[in-house]
Every structure is written in structure tokens, then in C-alpha cells.
C-alpha positions in Angstrom: 59.6 113.8 15.2 61.7 116.5 17.0 64.0 119.0 15.6 67.8 118.9 16.1 69.1 121.3 17.8 72.8 123.4 16.7 75.5 121.1 16.1 73.5 118.3 17.6 74.5 116.4 13.9 76.0 117.0 10.6 74.8 116.3 7.1 77.8 116.1 5.1 78.1 115.4 1.2 80.9 114.9 -1.4 80.7 115.2 -5.0 83.3 113.4 -7.0 83.3 113.2 -11.1 83.8 109.5 -13.1 86.5 110.1 -15.4 88.6 107.7 -17.4 92.0 105.7 -16.5 93.9 106.5 -19.4 92.3 109.7 -20.8 90.9 111.3 -18.0 87.8 112.3 -19.7 84.7 112.4 -18.1 82.8 109.3 -18.5 79.1 110.0 -17.4 78.3 106.4 -16.5 76.8 106.8 -12.8 73.8 105.1 -13.6 75.3 102.1 -15.1 77.1 102.5 -11.6 73.9 102.5 -9.4 72.2 99.5 -12.2 75.2 97.0 -11.3 74.9 97.3 -7.6 71.5 97.7 -7.2 70.3 95.6 -10.2 67.7 98.2 -11.0 67.9 102.0 -12.2 67.8 103.7 -8.9 68.8 107.2 -7.8 70.5 106.6 -4.5 72.5 103.8 -2.8 71.8 102.9 0.7 75.2 101.5 1.8 74.5 101.6 5.6 76.1 105.1 7.1 76.8 106.3 4.0 74.5 106.9 0.8 75.5 106.9 -3.0 72.8 109.6 -4.6 72.9 111.1 -8.1 73.1 114.9 -9.1 72.5 116.6 -12.5 74.9 115.2 -14.7 75.6 111.6 -15.2 79.2 112.0 -14.9 79.2 112.9 -11.1 77.8 111.1 -8.2 77.5 112.2 -4.8 78.7 110.3 -1.2 76.4 111.6 1.7 76.0 111.1 5.3 72.6 108.4 5.5 70.9 110.7 7.6 71.9 113.1 10.3 75.9 112.1 11.8 75.6 112.5 15.2 79.7 113.6 15.3 82.2 114.0 12.8 84.7 111.8 14.6 85.8 108.9 12.0 83.6 109.9 9.3 86.5 110.7 6.7 87.1 107.1 7.3 83.8 106.1 6.2 83.7 108.6 2.8 87.0 107.0 2.1 85.7 103.8 2.3 83.4 104.4 -0.5 85.7 105.9 -2.8 87.2 103.2 -2.6 84.6 100.7 -3.3 83.0 102.6 -6.5 86.8 102.6 -7.7 86.8 98.9 -7.2 82.7 99.0 -9.3 84.6 101.4 -11.5 87.2 99.0 -12.4 85.5 97.0 -15.1 84.7 100.5 -16.9 88.4 101.5 -16.8 87.0 104.1 -15.1 87.5 105.9 -11.2 86.6 108.9 -9.1 88.5 112.4 -9.6 88.8 114.8 -6.9 89.4 118.8 -7.3 86.2 121.4 -7.8 86.0 121.6 -11.8 87.3 119.2 -14.9 90.5 120.9 -16.3 89.2 120.1 -20.0 85.6 119.4 -20.1 83.4 121.4 -22.5 80.4 121.4 -20.8 78.4 122.4 -24.4 78.9 119.1 -26.0 79.6 116.2 -22.9 76.5 117.7 -20.9 74.3 114.6 -20.4 71.7 115.2 -17.8 70.4 112.3 -15.1 67.9 110.9 -17.5 65.9 109.1 -14.2 63.8 110.0 -11.7 64.0 113.7 -10.8 64.7 114.1 -14.4 61.9 116.7 -14.9 63.6 118.8 -12.2 66.6 118.5 -14.0 64.9 119.3 -17.7 63.5 122.5 -15.9 66.6 123.8 -15.1 68.1 122.8 -18.2 65.0 124.9 -20.3 65.3 127.6 -17.8 69.0 128.6 -17.1 70.1 126.0 -19.5 72.9 123.7 -17.8 75.5 123.3 -20.5 78.3 125.4 -18.8 80.9 125.4 -16.3 78.7 126.8 -13.6 76.1 123.5 -13.9 78.1 120.6 -15.6 81.5 120.9 -14.5 81.6 121.4 -10.7 81.7 119.8 -8.1 82.0 120.5 -3.9 81.3 119.7 -0.2 78.3 120.7 1.1 77.5 120.9 5.0 74.5 120.7 6.5 73.7 122.0 10.1 70.6 122.1 12.3 68.6 124.4 14.5 65.6 123.5 15.8 63.9 127.5 16.3 63.5 131.2 15.1 66.2 131.6 17.9 68.5 129.0 16.4 68.2 129.9 13.0 68.9 133.5 13.8 72.5 132.7 15.3 73.6 129.7 12.9 72.8 132.4 10.3 73.9 135.2 11.3 77.5 133.1 12.1 77.5 131.5 8.6 77.1 134.8 6.9 80.4 136.0 8.4 82.2 132.9 7.6 81.0 132.5 3.9 83.2 134.9 2.7 86.8 133.5 3.3 85.5 129.6 3.0 87.3 129.9 -0.4 90.9 131.2 1.5 90.9 127.6 3.1 88.9 125.3 0.2 89.5 126.7 -3.6 90.8 124.0 -5.3 89.3 125.2 -8.8 92.3 127.4 -11.0 92.1 125.3 -14.2 89.2 125.3 -16.4 88.9 125.3 -20.3 92.1 123.8 -20.5 93.4 127.4 -19.2 94.4 129.2 -16.0 91.3 131.1 -15.0 92.0 134.5 -13.1 90.5 133.1 -10.3 91.6 130.8 -7.5 87.7 129.5 -6.7 87.2 129.5 -10.8 84.1 127.1 -9.6 82.5 129.9 -7.6 83.3 132.8 -10.2 81.2 130.5 -12.4 77.8 129.2 -9.6 77.6 132.9 -8.7 76.2 134.0 -12.6 74.9 130.1 -13.0 70.8 131.6 -12.6 71.5 135.2 -14.4 68.3 135.1 -15.8 66.4 135.7 -12.7 68.7 136.9 -10.4 66.6 136.2 -7.4 67.5 132.4 -7.6 70.9 133.6 -6.2 71.3 136.6 -5.2 74.9 138.2 -4.3 75.9 134.2 -2.8 75.9 136.0 0.5 72.5 135.5 1.9 70.5 138.6 2.7 70.1 139.9 7.0 67.6 137.9 7.7 67.2 136.1 10.9 63.9 134.7 11.0 61.8 132.1 9.0 59.1 134.7 8.2 62.0 137.2 6.8 63.6 134.8 5.2 60.2 133.8 3.4 59.3 137.1 2.5 62.4 138.5 1.2 64.1 135.3 -0.1 61.3 132.5 -0.8 59.0 134.4 -2.1 60.3 136.9 -4.1 62.0 133.8 -6.0 59.2 132.1 -6.6 57.2 135.0 -8.2 60.2 135.8 -10.5 61.0 132.0 -11.6 56.5 131.5 -12.2 56.6 132.6 -15.7 59.2 130.7 -16.6 58.0 127.5 -14.3 54.2 127.1 -15.2 54.0 123.6 -14.1 55.4 124.7 -10.6 58.3 122.5 -11.2 60.9 124.4 -9.1 58.9 126.4 -6.5 60.7 124.8 -3.7 63.0 125.8 -1.1 66.3 123.7 -2.7 65.6 126.3 -6.3 67.8 128.6 -3.9 70.9 128.8 -4.6 72.8 131.1 -2.1 76.2 130.1 -0.6 74.3 128.9 2.2 70.8 128.0 1.9 67.7 127.4 4.7 66.0 124.5 4.4 63.3 125.0 7.0 61.6 121.9 5.7 64.2 120.0 7.4 65.8 122.5 9.8 68.9 123.3 8.8 71.1 125.4 7.0 73.3 123.8 3.8 76.8 125.5 2.9 77.5 125.6 -0.7 80.6 127.5 -1.4 83.5 125.1 -0.5 85.1 123.3 -3.5 85.9 119.4 -3.0 89.4 118.8 -2.3 92.0 115.6 -3.0 90.9 113.4 -0.5 88.4 112.5 2.3 90.7 113.3 5.0 91.3 117.0 3.6 87.6 117.3 2.8 86.9 116.6 6.7 89.2 118.5 8.0 88.0 121.8 6.4 84.4 120.7 7.4 86.0 120.1 11.4 87.5 124.1 11.2 84.5 125.5 9.8 81.9 123.4 12.4 84.6 124.6 15.1 84.4 128.0 14.5 81.1 128.4 13.7 80.5 127.2 17.3 82.9 130.4 18.0 80.8 132.9 16.3 77.5 131.4 17.8 78.5 131.7 21.7 80.1 134.9 20.6 83.6 134.5 21.6 84.9 137.1 20.0 82.2 139.2 19.3 78.3 139.8 19.8 75.3 138.2 17.9 74.0 142.0 17.1 77.5 142.4 15.4 77.2 139.2 13.2 73.8 140.7 12.3 74.5 144.4 11.6 76.9 143.0 8.0 75.1 143.5 4.7 75.2 141.3 1.8 77.1 143.8 -0.2 80.1 144.5 1.9 80.5 140.8 2.6 80.3 140.1 -1.0 83.1 142.6 -1.6 85.5 140.7 0.4 84.1 136.8 -1.2 84.9 138.5 -4.4 88.5 139.1 -3.6 88.9 135.8 -2.1 87.7 133.7 -4.8 90.3 135.6 -6.8 93.3 135.1 -4.8 92.8 132.9 -2.1 94.6 132.4 0.8 96.9 135.4 -0.6 93.6 138.2 -0.4 94.8 140.6 1.7 91.5 142.2 3.6 92.2 145.7 4.5 88.7 145.8 6.8 90.1 146.2 10.6 86.2 146.0 11.5 85.4 142.3 9.9 88.8 140.7 11.1 88.4 142.3 14.5 84.4 139.7 14.2 87.8 137.1 14.9 89.9 139.1 17.2 92.6 139.0 14.4 95.2 141.1 15.9 96.0 143.6 12.9 97.6 146.8 12.0 94.4 147.5 10.1 94.7 144.5 7.3 95.8 140.9 6.7 96.1 138.6 3.9 93.6 135.0 4.1 96.0 132.2 5.2 97.0 134.2 7.7 93.5 134.5 9.3 93.0 130.8 8.7 96.0 130.3 10.7 95.0 132.5 13.8 91.2 130.8 13.8 93.2 127.5 13.8 95.1 128.5 16.7 92.9 130.3 18.7 90.6 127.2 18.3 92.7 123.9 19.0 95.5 123.7 21.7 99.2 122.4 20.3 98.7 119.2 21.9 95.2 118.6 20.3 96.9 119.6 16.7 99.4 116.3 17.7 97.0 113.7 18.6 94.2 114.3 16.0 94.8 113.1 12.5 92.1 115.7 11.5 93.9 118.7 12.8 97.1 117.7 12.1 96.1 117.4 8.5 94.3 121.0 8.6 97.4 122.4 10.0 99.3 120.9 7.3 96.7 122.3 4.6 97.0 125.7 6.0 100.9 125.7 5.6 100.8 124.3 2.0 98.3 126.9 1.1 94.6 125.7 -1.0 94.7 123.0 -3.3 94.0 125.6 -5.9 97.6 127.0 -5.8 99.2 123.8 -5.7 97.6 122.6 -8.6 98.5 126.2 -10.2 102.5 125.2 -9.0 102.4 121.9 -10.1 101.7 122.9 -13.8 103.6 124.4 -16.3 103.3 128.6 -16.8 102.0 127.3 -20.2 100.7 124.0 -20.1 99.2 121.2 -22.5 96.6 118.8 -22.0 99.3 116.6 -21.2 100.4 118.2 -18.3 97.1 118.6 -16.9 96.5 115.2 -17.0 99.3 114.4 -15.5 98.6 116.5 -12.6 94.8 115.3 -12.0 96.2 111.8 -12.0 98.1 112.6 -9.0 94.8 114.1 -7.2 93.4 110.8 -8.1 96.1 109.2 -7.0 95.3 111.3 -3.6 91.6 110.3 -3.6 93.0 106.8 -3.3 95.3 106.6 -0.6 93.6 109.5 1.1 96.7 111.7 1.5 97.3 115.1 0.3 98.8 116.5 -2.8 102.2 117.9 -1.9 104.5 119.5 -4.5 108.2 120.4 -4.0 108.5 124.6 -4.9 
């Protein structure tokens, strides 16, 4: 089977939690949802263009393109149809899907239940080595983008571009300001806990920003082999020695010829998620085409410098001030030496799309509004009182569930 070339197809994955419609506590019933549909205990439901899949924990269900999608056009409608179908099937359990990247009060230490069916040995191995009773394992949901490459030359271009973009993605997609019923000191708290998931074996996650390697041989030598070597004493049966062990913010899957971007928080509705996907893929195309900077310039950035920007952005999202003029110049951002991330995304948006395109495209119109409103994380924070209770949080997340059901943005006054 021939490999797909750059931007010839897209693999999109959206993860959602199942919660009680009244209490909004998590409901670990994904296996029941699948059993009711298939009359068998399966780990995936084939629904044509979209599939449902299990995840590490029983309260999360993943919706994904069922194989590579040739276009992003209309994907938000396909995903929305599946959201509505799952919510319909969850009604007998008085449950529904909840968006947002983290549950606001779930206690992972006591509420975590791993998927007990097929693939359970993999999950049990993760749990034994890393202890999955933590926010970074059991309390998170995200959007993944899978982009293809056909050979080393295309991998080099795509990996270079993705590494440059990763640090600013939370400034567009952060949606996790609350965990443990507390306002966290990070706009994207999911990524703060995600980056420390594998502290026991640091090479599994690295600095989240992948190392500056641009061929399969380099990647295998500097990332895979080090990771496999480090986990081997903890994994004598070699259960986890596979490419998917890699937990960086973007992971190379040479087995299927793609790079998977993993740093995006889930948004409030499928339209918003696909709007985020749209601008990211269009931005990556521009960088691959060397629209504002050369491939050599992109490759020259080391992971430590990019990680420094990334850490600032997961803390303050769109309000983060970037004072590295060299980084801003990668996007041809006109500045006097610094700019906030929200302004950078507005600049990128206006560079990529004309006013006519925005006016006539529902996804771009949504994206325009999202950049104006600011991240979902910021909107959730503004909707909560400075000192909030569980009832306050439940009221906000009930609105998010309504937004998911109705396919609309979460907008608040003030």
C-alpha cells in the first residue's frame, strides 16, 4: 500500500467524558455503551466515516475518523451526528458526554477505573509502571490530529513545522483551568499534568516538544531506542515497547506514516474543534511551503528554547507575551520585539484567510469568533466566581454540555 503524501488526508480524534446528567459526576460506562450497540464486548464501534473507540479509562469515549479522511470539509457535521447519537444512547443511563479537557472535580485517586477488556494488559502495564490514578492519566481529554508523510523528505518538513507550532497551540486551544474543584495556576492544566505523567521514565515524554531530529534513522536512535532502553527494566514482557509509548506533544508513527499532534485540549463543540484543526493544518501547510521562513530556519530551533515558550503559554494561554523576536519572525509577525499569543493567532488568521473566505465559511467564521473571545479556558474562568463551589462549577459545565449538544460556542457576558 502506497504512503499518503503531505496533507493528502487527515486523521482526527476527539475524546469525551461520560457524566451523569444531574450530578455531572463521571460515569464509567463506556463498555456498557458499546455492549448496547454491538451486543458484544468490543473496543471499537464502526459507524461508517466515524468510529467510536475505548480509551485508557472507562468514563472516556473517543470519536475518530474511520481511516484517513480526504478532506476536513464537513467533518464537524459528521462528528456532531455521532455526539448526538451517543447522547441519545446514554439517555437510559441518565448520562451524557461532557466537553472541556478536564473534569472540574473528579478525584482520580479514588474514581479511576481502567478499561478491563481487550488491550487491558497494556493499560495494566502503564498503571503498574506510572500509576494512572492521576489527573494526567485519568482526568483528561483532547483532540488529536494525524497528518501523513510518505518518506524522509516529507517527514523532515512536517516535523520541522510541527515543532515550531506546538508551543503556541495552548494559546488557541486551552480549556482546562479547573481541576480538583480549584482554579489552577495554568490555563492549560491538562498539559501541565500531562508533561509530568512519565516522570519515572523521563525519556517517554521528554520536554513535550520533540527533539530536533528529521529522519527516521535519527528519530529511532535519539528517541525510540533511548525510550525502549529506559523502560525495559520495568517492562520485562516488552508489552510497551512500541512507537505509541512515545508521549511527546507530537509523536512520529512510522508504522503508519504519520505524525500525531497531541497538545490540543478538547473544545466545547465539534465545530470549534474542527475550526482549531483547520487553522493548524493551514498554518503547517504555510510553514512547509516556507511562506515566511526557510526549512533550515525551522530546523534550527532546539527543544529547550521552544519548551520555554510552551511552558509560558500553558500558563497564560492567549495572554502570554512572547519577547523572542526571532520566534515571532517565523510567522512574519510585525512587532517591536514582543507580542501576546492572542495577537499572534489573529495575525496568522488574517495571513491565511481573506475576509470573503471568512464570511462564506462557517468553520472560519467560528474560528474568527473564537480568536476574538479568547480560549475556552479563559471563558470558563470568567464564568466562575472568584471563590466558587461545586454547584457553581456544575452550572458552567452544564452549559458546556449544552454547547456540545447544540453545536455552538460557549459565550459569556463580560
